[in-house]
C-alpha positions as CSV (number, residue, x, y, z in Angstrom):
1,M,-24.9,-15.8,-0.2
2,K,-22.5,-13.2,1.5
3,R,-25.6,-11.1,2.5
4,I,-27.2,-14.2,4.1
5,L,-24.0,-15.0,6.1
6,F,-23.8,-11.4,7.2
7,L,-27.4,-11.4,8.5
8,L,-26.8,-14.7,10.3
9,Y,-23.7,-13.2,11.9
10,I,-25.6,-10.1,13.0
11,A,-28.3,-12.3,14.4
12,C,-25.7,-14.2,16.5
13,L,-24.3,-10.9,17.8
14,A,-27.8,-9.8,18.8
15,N,-27.9,-12.7,21.2
16,V,-24.8,-11.4,22.9
17,S,-25.2,-8.7,25.6
18,H,-24.4,-5.2,24.5
19,G,-20.9,-5.1,26.1
20,L,-18.5,-2.2,25.6
21,V,-18.9,0.6,23.1
22,F,-15.9,2.7,22.1
23,Q,-16.5,6.0,20.3
24,A,-15.7,9.7,20.6
25,E,-18.6,11.9,21.6
26,V,-19.3,14.8,19.3
27,E,-17.5,17.3,21.6
28,Q,-14.6,14.9,21.9
29,T,-14.1,14.2,18.3
30,E,-10.7,15.1,16.8
31,W,-9.2,14.5,13.3
32,R,-5.4,14.5,12.9
33,L,-3.5,14.6,9.7
34,S,0.1,13.5,9.3
35,P,1.1,14.6,5.9
36,S,4.2,13.8,3.8
37,I,5.0,13.2,0.1
38,F,5.2,9.4,0.9
39,E,2.0,8.9,2.8
40,C,-1.1,10.6,4.4
41,E,-2.4,9.3,7.7
42,F,-5.8,10.7,8.7
43,T,-6.7,9.6,12.2
44,Q,-9.4,9.9,14.8
45,P,-8.5,9.1,18.5
46,I,-11.1,6.8,20.1
47,P,-11.2,7.3,23.8
48,N,-10.0,4.3,25.9
49,Y,-9.4,2.3,22.7
50,G,-6.9,3.7,20.3
51,E,-7.2,5.2,16.9
52,A,-9.2,4.9,13.7
53,V,-6.7,5.3,10.8
54,F,-7.3,6.1,7.2
55,Y,-4.0,5.4,5.4
56,H,-3.1,6.5,1.9
57,E,0.4,5.6,0.6
58,A,1.9,7.1,-2.5
59,G,1.0,5.2,-5.6
60,E,-1.7,3.2,-3.8
61,D,-5.4,3.6,-2.9
62,L,-6.9,4.3,0.4
63,L,-6.8,1.7,3.3
64,F,-8.2,1.7,6.8
65,H,-7.2,0.1,10.1
66,L,-7.9,0.2,13.8
67,R,-4.9,0.8,16.0
68,T,-4.9,-0.1,19.7
69,K,-2.5,-0.9,22.5
70,K,-4.7,-3.7,23.8
71,N,-7.0,-5.7,21.5
72,L,-10.3,-6.5,23.2
73,M,-11.9,-8.2,20.2
74,G,-11.8,-11.9,19.8
75,E,-10.1,-13.3,16.7
76,G,-12.5,-14.2,13.9
77,M,-14.8,-12.0,11.9
78,A,-16.3,-8.6,12.8
79,A,-19.4,-7.0,11.3
80,L,-18.8,-3.7,9.5
81,H,-21.8,-1.6,9.1
82,I,-22.6,2.1,8.5
83,E,-24.9,3.5,11.1
84,P,-27.1,6.6,11.1
85,P,-26.4,9.2,13.7
86,E,-28.5,9.4,16.9
87,W,-30.6,12.2,15.5
88,L,-31.7,10.0,12.5
89,P,-32.8,6.9,14.3
90,S,-35.3,5.9,11.6
91,Q,-32.6,5.6,8.9
92,M,-31.5,2.1,8.1
93,A,-28.0,0.9,8.8
94,Q,-26.0,-0.3,5.8
95,D,-23.9,-3.5,6.0
96,L,-20.4,-3.6,4.4
97,G,-19.8,-7.3,5.2
98,L,-17.4,-9.0,7.5
99,V,-13.7,-8.2,8.2
100,D,-11.0,-10.3,9.7
101,V,-10.0,-9.6,13.3
102,K,-6.4,-10.4,14.3
103,N,-4.9,-10.4,17.8
104,S,-2.5,-7.5,17.2
105,S,-2.0,-3.8,17.6
106,K,-3.9,-3.4,14.3
107,P,-6.7,-5.9,14.9
108,I,-8.8,-4.8,11.9
109,R,-7.7,-3.8,8.4
110,V,-10.1,-2.8,5.7
111,D,-9.5,-3.1,1.9
112,H,-9.5,-0.2,-0.6
113,D,-13.1,-0.5,-1.7
114,R,-14.7,-0.5,1.7
115,A,-12.3,2.1,3.1
116,N,-13.5,4.5,0.4
117,K,-17.1,3.7,1.3
118,M,-16.4,4.3,4.9
119,M,-14.9,7.7,4.1
120,Q,-17.9,8.6,1.9
121,S,-20.3,7.7,4.7
122,L,-18.4,10.0,7.1
123,M,-18.9,12.8,4.5
124,Q,-22.7,12.1,4.7
125,G,-22.7,12.3,8.5
126,L,-22.9,8.5,9.0
127,R,-20.9,6.3,11.4
128,P,-18.8,3.3,10.4
129,T,-19.0,0.7,13.2
130,F,-17.3,-2.6,13.9
131,T,-18.9,-5.2,16.1
132,R,-17.2,-8.4,17.4
133,R,-17.4,-10.8,20.4
134,A,-15.2,-9.8,23.2
135,R,-11.8,-11.5,23.5
136,Y,-12.0,-12.3,27.2
137,D,-15.8,-12.8,27.5
138,P,-17.5,-14.2,24.5
139,S,-20.9,-13.4,26.1
140,Q,-20.1,-9.7,25.6
141,S,-19.6,-7.7,22.4
142,I,-17.1,-5.0,21.5
143,R,-18.3,-2.1,19.3
144,V,-15.9,0.4,17.9
145,A,-17.4,3.4,16.0
146,V,-15.8,6.2,13.9
147,S,-17.5,9.5,14.6
148,P,-18.4,11.7,11.6
149,A,-18.3,14.9,13.7
150,R,-16.1,17.6,12.2
151,F,-15.0,15.3,9.4
152,N,-15.9,17.7,6.5
153,S,-13.9,20.5,8.2
154,F,-10.7,18.4,7.8
155,Y,-11.5,16.5,4.6
156,N,-10.0,19.3,2.3
157,D,-6.7,19.1,4.3
158,Y,-6.7,15.3,3.6
159,L,-7.3,15.9,-0.1
160,G,-4.4,18.4,-0.2
161,C,-2.1,15.8,1.3
162,V,-3.2,13.2,-1.3
163,A,-2.6,15.7,-4.1
164,G,1.0,16.2,-2.9
165,L,1.9,12.5,-2.8
166,L,4.6,11.1,-5.0
167,P,3.2,9.0,-7.9
168,V,5.0,5.9,-6.6
169,N,6.2,4.4,-3.3
170,F,9.4,2.6,-2.5
171,G,7.9,-0.9,-2.9
172,Q,6.9,0.0,-6.5
173,V,10.3,1.1,-7.6
174,S,12.8,-0.7,-5.4
175,R,12.9,-3.7,-7.7
176,S,12.4,-2.5,-11.3
177,K,13.4,-3.7,-14.8
178,V,13.3,-2.3,-18.3
179,F,13.4,-4.3,-21.5
180,F,15.1,-4.1,-24.9
181,P,14.6,-5.3,-28.4
182,G,16.8,-8.1,-29.8
183,G,20.3,-6.9,-30.4
184,G,19.4,-3.4,-29.2
185,A,20.4,-1.1,-26.3
186,A,18.1,1.9,-26.9
187,L,15.6,3.0,-24.2
188,D,12.1,3.1,-25.5
189,K,9.3,5.3,-24.2
190,Q,8.1,2.8,-21.7
191,A,11.6,2.3,-20.3
192,R,12.2,6.1,-20.0
193,K,8.9,6.6,-18.2
194,K,9.8,3.9,-15.6
195,L,13.3,5.4,-15.2
196,D,11.8,8.9,-14.7
197,L,9.7,7.6,-11.8
198,I,12.7,5.9,-10.2
199,A,14.7,9.1,-10.5
200,L,11.8,11.2,-9.1
201,Y,11.5,8.8,-6.1
202,V,15.2,8.6,-5.3
203,K,15.6,12.4,-5.4
204,A,12.7,12.7,-2.9
205,D,13.9,10.0,-0.5
206,P,17.3,10.6,1.2
207,E,17.2,7.2,2.7
208,V,18.0,5.6,-0.6
209,Q,21.8,5.1,-0.4
210,A,22.6,2.7,-3.2
211,I,21.4,1.8,-6.7
212,Y,22.4,-1.4,-8.4
213,I,22.0,-1.6,-12.1
214,D,22.5,-5.1,-13.8
215,G,22.4,-5.6,-17.5
216,H,21.3,-8.9,-19.1
217,S,20.9,-10.5,-22.6
218,D,19.2,-13.4,-24.2
219,A,21.2,-16.4,-25.4
220,L,21.2,-15.7,-29.1
221,G,24.6,-15.1,-30.6
222,R,28.1,-15.4,-29.1
223,R,28.5,-15.1,-25.4
224,Y,31.2,-12.4,-25.7
225,N,28.8,-10.2,-27.9
226,N,26.0,-10.8,-25.4
227,R,28.1,-9.7,-22.5
228,R,29.0,-6.5,-24.4
229,L,25.4,-5.9,-25.3
230,S,24.3,-6.3,-21.6
231,E,27.0,-3.8,-20.7
232,D,25.7,-1.3,-23.3
233,R,22.2,-1.7,-21.9
234,A,23.3,-1.2,-18.3
235,L,25.3,1.9,-19.2
236,K,22.4,3.4,-21.1
237,V,20.3,3.1,-17.9
238,N,23.1,4.5,-15.8
239,E,23.6,7.5,-18.0
240,Y,19.9,8.2,-18.2
241,L,19.5,8.2,-14.4
242,I,22.5,10.5,-14.0
243,E,21.1,12.8,-16.6
244,R,17.9,12.9,-14.5
245,G,19.9,14.2,-11.5
246,L,20.9,11.1,-9.6
247,D,24.3,11.0,-7.9
248,A,26.7,8.8,-9.8
249,E,28.5,7.9,-6.6
250,I,25.6,5.8,-5.3
251,I,25.2,3.8,-8.5
252,T,26.9,0.5,-9.1
253,T,26.6,-0.8,-12.7
254,R,27.2,-4.4,-13.6
255,Y,26.6,-6.6,-16.7
256,H,26.2,-10.4,-17.0
257,G,25.4,-11.3,-20.6
258,E,23.2,-14.4,-20.8
259,R,24.3,-15.8,-17.4
260,Y,21.1,-15.1,-15.4
261,P,18.0,-15.9,-17.5
262,V,14.6,-15.5,-15.9
263,A,12.7,-17.4,-18.7
264,S,13.5,-20.0,-21.4
265,N,15.7,-18.8,-24.3
266,A,14.0,-21.4,-26.5
267,T,11.0,-19.1,-27.2
268,A,10.7,-15.5,-28.4
269,A,8.6,-14.6,-25.4
270,G,11.2,-16.0,-23.0
271,R,14.1,-14.2,-24.8
272,A,12.2,-10.9,-24.6
273,Q,12.0,-11.4,-20.8
274,N,15.7,-12.0,-20.6
275,R,16.7,-8.9,-22.5
276,R,16.5,-6.6,-19.5
277,V,18.2,-4.3,-17.1
278,T,17.3,-4.5,-13.5
279,I,17.4,-1.5,-11.1
280,R,17.5,-2.2,-7.3
281,L,17.3,0.5,-4.7
282,E,18.7,-0.1,-1.2
283,K,18.1,1.6,2.1
284,P,20.1,1.1,5.3
285,D,17.2,-0.8,7.0
286,E,16.5,-3.0,4.0
287,E,17.8,-6.6,4.0
288,L,20.6,-6.7,1.4
289,E,19.4,-8.7,-1.7
290,T,21.9,-10.3,-4.0
291,S,19.7,-12.3,-6.3
292,L,19.7,-11.4,-9.9
293,D,16.7,-13.6,-10.8
294,Y,14.2,-10.9,-11.5
């Protein structure tokens, strides 16, 4: 069904006059790599349009987007297809379906799977191309193509950047939690692994200025004992992170007993969710979050 819709869409575009084509000629083609341990941005400037951007964030898979100062594509769906180079005109184009077009500085964003297919096609000397009706004149089309020229010369640099990425990004560790057995405060293997990743990230990112550790318990037993147990759990996490090299001055440790459940204490599964310590990382530009319900 998706294939049929795509072909119908292409047929509609065929009735639109050719319009504007944006692509770098072979001799103009550049590839630029902006490397860091947090992200790799691999870009190609597209003359008179903007940039084609392959974006790989730490802990995530590859994504792609177009970046422009003025979006000329109409909102809706653009056709994404892989075209052969001019010197192989007999080779068939490959369709990768339709992608959303938004009226923004990043009008097109491509998911992980198709971004990887686009990169693979560039390695083969093929040209990923987006086609959409023009924003200001629906009788015209806008085509934006990514040139494969010189791609393989820079691909190893991109791979080197990816190899140097941290295993996690801020979003993956900024709101974390570890769990405990009933009546216990010992850190198991899974909890230590998660705390190791948090420590690794914080040591790499100087923008993290505060860490909030909050201990919790289920509702079994006396409230006083549960409060002490939640304190023991929070302190275990605090001590572990300090042992891994984090500055004690940026860590705030609190404990709440059974006061803030996230699940029902009437079931074993719910109580297991409530026996937790949460770890929250804060940056100066992040909105301060005070909720303990996670």
